[in-house]
N, C-alpha and C positions, 0 to 999 in steps of 0.2 A: 694658610688655609682661608678660603673665602668666609665671610661672616655668615651667620645664620640668616636664612631667608624663609619666611613662612610661605605656605602655599597661597597664591592669590585667591581672594574671596570675591564672589560675584557682587556687582558687575565689574568686569575688568575694564578699566578706562581705555578707550581707543588709543589715546596718545601714548599709553605705556606699551602698546603691542604693535605699533606701526612698523617698527624696524628694530634691528639688533644694534645696540650701541657700538660706536666705533671701537672702543677698547675690547669689547667682547668679540667683534669681528677679527681683530688682530690676534686675540687669544685663540680663537677657533682656527685661524690660519696657521698659527704655530702648532696647534694640535695635529692638523692635517700633515704638515711637514714632518713632525715627529712620527706620525702614523706611517708615513711613507718610509721613513728610516728603519722602523722596526719590521716592516713587511718586506722590504726589498730583498733581504737575504734568502727568503723562502722562494722567491721567484726563480731561483736557479736550480731548484730541485728537479730530479728526473720526473717526467710525466708518468702517471700511473694509469691503470685501466680506464677509469671513468673519464679522465682528461683526454685520453686518446680517442674516446668516442666523439670528441669535439673537433678532431683533426680531419684533414683532407683524406686520410686513409679510410675514414669511416663515412664522411658526409661530403666528400669533395665533388661528386657529380650529382646531377639531378636524380638519377636512378638510385644512388646510394642514400640520398636524403629521404626520398619517398619510402624506401625499404626500412630505414631507421624509424621514421615517423609511424610506420605501420605497426611496429612492435614496441616502440618506446613507452615507458610507463609514465612519462610526463606529457603535458600539453605541448603543442608544436612550436611555441614561440622561440625558446632559447636555442634549440637545435637549428631552426631555420635562420635565426639571426647569425649564428656562428658560421653557417654555410656561406652567407654573403660576406661576413666579416673576413673569413679566411680568403675569400676570393679577392678582397682588396688588400689586406695586410699580410697574407700568408698565415701558415699554421705553425710558426715557431713557438717554442715554449713561452717566450715573453709575449708574443702577439696573442696567443690563446688566453693567457692569464690577464691581459690588460683590461678587458671589460669588468671582470670581478674586482680587480684592483681599484679601478676608478669608482665603482659602486661602493666598495668598502671605504675608500677615502671620503667619498661624498656623505656616507652615513655618519661620519663624525660630526660635521656641522648640522646634519639633518636631525640627529637625536636631540640636539639643543633646540633647533627650530621647532620640532614637533612637540617638545615637552615643556619649554620654559613657561608657556601660558598655563599649563596644567599643574605643574609641580613647583614652579618658581625658578628664577634664573640661576641661582647658585646650585640648586639640585640638578638642573639640566647641565650645568658646567661639569659637575661631578660625573654625570652620566657620560659626557663626551670624553672625559679623561679615562674612565673605566673602559669605554669602548675602544679608545685608541690603544690601550695597553692589553686588551683582552686577548689571550692566546687563541681562544676559539675564533674570534672575529679576524685576527691576523691570519690564522690558518686558511679560512675560507675566502679571505680577500686575495690570497695568493694561489688559489686553486681554480683551474679552468672549468668551473661548473656554475650552476645557476643559483647557488645558495647565498652568496653575497648580494646579488641583485634582489633576492627575495627580501632581505632585511631592509634595503634602501626603499623598495616599493612600499613595504608595510609602514615605515616611518612617514613616508610621504602621504600615505592614505590617512593616517591619524592626524597629521598636521593640517591637511586641507579640510578634512571632515570637521575638526575642531573649529576652524575659522568659519566654515559654512554654517555651523550650528550656533554660533555666537550672535545673539540678537543685537548686541551693541555694535557689531561690525556690519558694514554694507558689503555685499558680495559683488564681484566683478565677473564678467564673462571669461576672462583669462583664468580666474580661480576655478570656476566650474569646469572649464575645458581641461585644465591640469588634473583636476580630481577625477573626471571620468576617463580621461586618457590613461591615467595611472591604474584605475580599476580594470580597464580592458587589458592592460599589460599584465596585471596580477592574475587575472583569470586565465590568460594564455601562457603563464609562466609555470605555475605549479598548482596542482589541484587543492592542496591544503590552504592556499591563500584565499580560496573561496570562503573559508570560514570567516575571515576578516570582513569580506565584502558582505556576507549575510549578516554578520554581527552589527556592522554599522548601519545596514538597512533597517534592522529592527530597532537600533538605538535612536535613529533619527526622530521618529514620532514620540518616543519616550522622553527625549531631551527637549523637543520644541513643540510638542503637541501636533495636531493635524494642520500644520502650516504649509505654505507653498514650498518652502525650502525642504521640509521633511518629505513632502509628497514627491518632489523631484528626485531626492536621494533614493527614496523607497522604490520608485518606478524605474529609475536608471539602473540601480543595482539589481533590481528584479529582472530587467531585460538582459543584463549581462549574465546573471546566473541561469536564466532560461536558455540563452545561447550556449553556455557551457554544457548544460544538460543535454541539449540537442547534439552537440559535438560528441559527448560521451556515448549517447545512444547510437549515433552514426558509426562511431569507431567500433562499438560492440557488434554491430550488424555486419560491418565490412571487414573488420580485422580482429584485433584483440584489445581488450581493456582489462588490465590486471589490477585487482584490488588488494593484492598482498604479494610479498616476496619472502622467500625462505630465509634470507639473511636479516630480515627485520624481526622485531619481537613485539609483544604486546605492551601497551602502556598501562602500568599499574600505579597505584599511589606511591609505593616505594621508588619506582622508576621516576615518577614526576618529582619527588623530593630530591633525588640525586641529580636530576637534570637541572632543576632550578638553583640548587644550593651547592652543588659540587662542580658539575660539568660547565655550567655557565660562568662560573667564577675562575676556575683553574684549567678546565679542559683535561682533567686527570693528570696534568703535568707534574704536580707535586708528588704524585704517587708512581711516577715512572720508575724510580729506583726505590724499592721499599726499604726504609730504615726508620728508626725512631724519630729522627729529626724531621724527615719528610712527612711522616704520619702526623706528627704534632702540628706542623705548618698547615697541612691539609685540613685537619680538624679545626684549627683556629680560623682559617678562612671560611669554612663551612658555618661555624658558629657565628662569626661576624655577619656573614651574608643573611643568615636567618634573622638575627636581631635587627639589622638595618631594614630588611624588607618588612618585617612586622611593624616596626616604628613608622616606616613610610606609609604603609597601608592605613594605619590608625590616623596618621597626620592627614592623609588625603580625605579619609572619611569625615574627620572633624572640620575640615575646611569648608564644607558645605557647598562646594562648586560641583554641580552635577556632571559637567563635562569631564572633570578630572577622573571620573570612574573609568574613562577610556584607557588609562594607563594600566591599572590592574586587570581590566578585561582583556587587553591585548597581551598581557603577560601569560594569562592562563588559557587563552582561546584555543590554541592548537593542542596543548596537553589535555585539556578537558575534552576536546573533540576526539582525540586518539583514545582516551580512556573510555569514552562512550562507544567508539568502534570496537574496542576490546570487549566491552561488556555485551555487545551484540554479536560476538563471535568472530569479528575480523581482527584476529590477534596479531598477525604478522604485518603491522603497519607502521612501526615506530623504530627510528634510530635517531640519535641526538640531532644530527644535522637537519632532519626533516622538521624539527621544531625550532630551528635557528631564529626565525623572526621574533620569538619571545625574548631573545637576549637583550636588546637595548631597553626593553621595558622593565626587565629585572634591574638594570642599572638606574633607570629613572626613579624607580621606587626606592632603591637603596640610597640614591643620591638625596632624595627627599628626606629619608630617615637620617642620613648623616648631617644634612644642612640644618635640621631642626634640633640637633643636640646642643647642650650648653657648650660654650666656647672651648673650655678646657678639654672636655670629653671629646668634642668634635676634632680638635687638633690632634689629640692622641689617637683617636680612632681613625682619622684620615691618614695619619702617618703610617699606622700599622697596615691599613688597606693598601696604600701605595707600595709599601715594602713587600707585601705578599704578592701584589700584582707583578712587581719587578722580579720576584723570585720565580713566579710561574712563567714569566716571559723568558727568563734565562734558562729554566728547565726545558721549555719547549724547544728553544734553539739548540740546546745541548743534546736532547734525546729524541727529536722528532723522527730521525731516520733509523734509530736503533731500538726504540721502545714504543709501546703503544701509549700515545698521549691523547691528543684531541681525536685522532682517528688512527687507523693502522699506519705503521711506519712507511716511509717512502723509500723503497730499495733503489740502489744505484743502477737502474736499468740502462742508463747511458753507457756506463763502463762495461756492463755485461754484454751489451750489444756489440761494442767495439771488440771484445774478446772473441765473440762468435764470428764477427766479420773477419778477424785475423785468421781464424780457423778456415773460413771459406777461401781466403786468399792463399793459404798454405796448401790448397788442393783437397780440402775435405768437403767439397760441395756434394750434395746428394745424401748426406747422412741425416739421421733422425735425432730429434731432441725429445726426451720424455720428461714431463714435469708434473708435479702435483698442484701447480698454480692453476686456479680456475681459469684465468685469462691473461696470459703473458703478452697481451697485445702491444705493450710498449716496445718489445723487440722489433715488431714490424714498423712501428713509427720511426724508430731510429735507423732501421736498415730494411728496405723493402725486400731484400733477398731472403729474409727470414719470415715465414708465414705460419700462423697457427691454423691448423686444418679446421678446428672447431669454429673459429671466427668466420671462416669463409663458407660455412654451411648455409644453404639457401634459406631465405626468410619464409619460403613456402613454395608450393608448386605454382608457377606462373599461370598455367591454364586454370587451375582451381581458383586462384585468386581472381583472375579475370572473369570466370563464370560467376563468382559470388557478387562481384561489382556489377556485372552485366545484369544480373537478376534484380538488383536493387536500383540501379541508376540508368540502365539502358546500354545499348550496344556500343556507343561511342566511348563512354567511360570505361566499359569493360575491356574494350580493345586497348585503350591507352594503359590501363592497369596491367594487363597481360604483357604488353610490350615493355613497360618500365621494369617489371620484375624479371622478365627474360633478359633484359639488358644488364640488370644487376647481377644475375647469375653468371652471365658471360664475363663480366668484369672480375668476379671472384675466381672464375676458372682461369682467367689470364694471370691473375696474381699468384694462384697456386702453381700454375705451370712454370712461372718464372722463378719460383722459390728455389734457393740453393740449400736451405735447411728447412725442414718441416717440423712443426711442434705437435706432439700428441700427448694424451693423458697417460700417466704412468700406472703400473700395476705392481703389486708386491712380488709376484713370481715372474722371473725373466721369460719363462715359457708362455706367459699370458700376455706379453706385450704385443700390441697391435698398432701398426703393422710390424711384421717381422723385419729385423734389421736387414736391409737389402745387400750390404757389402759382404763379400765372403770373409773379410777379416773380423766381422762381428763388432766393429767399433761404432759407438753411438755416444750421445751426450745425455747427461742428467742435469736437471736444473732444479734447485731448491730455494724457494722463498722461505726464509726462516720464520716469517710471521703470518703469511697468508697462503694457504691455511696453516694453522698451528699443527705441530706434530701430533697433538692429541686428536685432531680432526682427520688428518691424512698423513700417514707415515709410510706411504708406498716407496718414496725415495730412500728413506732409512732402511726399509726392508731390502731393497735392491742392493744397497751398499754393503749390507751385512751378509748377503748371499754369497757362498763360495764360488758360484758361477759368474760373478761379476768382478772383473779385475780393473782397478782404478789405475789409469795411465797418467792422468794429469788433473790437477785441481787448481781452481782459481777462486779466490775469495774477494767479494766486494761487499759493500755495505748492505746487510740484510739479505745477501744472495750468495749461494754456493754453486759453482759450476764444476762438472766432472766430465772428463773424457774417459770413457770406460770401454772395455772389451767384454762382450758376452761370450763366455766359454761354452762349448758344446756339452 
């Protein structure tokens, strides 16, 4: 275990912060390699609905990209980036997951670089270890979405801001450029990251007074936030700006506690299979997390370094913002991944608490923490596709699509698939001959969209908008026309299924995702299978998926 290291007190000597010692660089390099090793197995998972949204099937053409941006609940940067990334590297599973993987691996040394000046070198090394082994961070480093980049950008913001606000350090043009370029990326990546931009803008004059550096940060961040506000206003006028989603929930104080001291530490992995041993391990991890964070916060407060308050501020920034939204009536705004940027700061504070313990206690506590991290990691790899852990399980869509493809090859083209799954878009990703009718619904009437844009921006923009959305609708029509199997929503009563099964033999398919939605939410497939007018002809079982070839009797 590394020796205890107090939080540095002001002023921090410039010689102590000019660079990372060579032995630490080698250690961080080893952490990155180990991080790659524990993340690599998840890269082979079947892609799920959200990841397919980043594929060529959804954003491959310019018209598709514009249509997605028109309705997307996130700012435009990541979807646009993936459009061009796929154009260069393709949209294979590994290719789409590579940007989050690189950001996730970069976050391991970044958490050290961002935090060692604020909480001490040994505390920052502990944070790097915890981030390397974190089931939550591993999960989102191997998922083709924007959440891992959010963490990397937030760490970079805190690190550059800390150095810009340090009076003992001279600033360079490259540091300012890096800082503001990162701020621009954050504002265009996820709306919640604006919380950090606003927070650091307010913190600048509080930390440095009304100095030139503070004014530059305040003005620069203010300009970025103003531009984001203008974008939101424009999107609200021209398209849609969603402030909530039904699958999200309100942030409450109990939710904040579970997020910080259960999900951030284990990702619910220790509770995947409920038994006494798992419950005890989860409780122990939660208790240790609470103790270490409390000790770390007290240690930071006693150190007397004003800039160190950036770490606890960054930890609670998004949870506090979402709690405020909930208090104002915006309840459906929270799911754990939306607050993921808090994760490394939980570890920095816990690392500070751990590094400040007496040597014997620190060794024992560190050993227990590492053992629980390894247990959580093993549980995630064992149960991620069969139980709800960090997020919903990843069904084996790849094998299910191959089964349906074999059905097409056996002469069953033209049949219908009914499913309770909200969006089985993964089938279309793996085989374009299978299309979900709901996914190909138009984003809106092209003429109406063109008229709205024409009214706000003039004839030229209106005509371009109408042409683009008409092209998007035509692309969807071609995909649907070429489909050999079409997917529709299921109903409990065979007579209520729409469309009616076109073949005279009454044969169609049922698809059941065992976890999404859960049977307590949607049991239409179960109702159909129990109906005497539904005859099961063939069954195929894959990880978290059940497929049925059935005949609907008259």
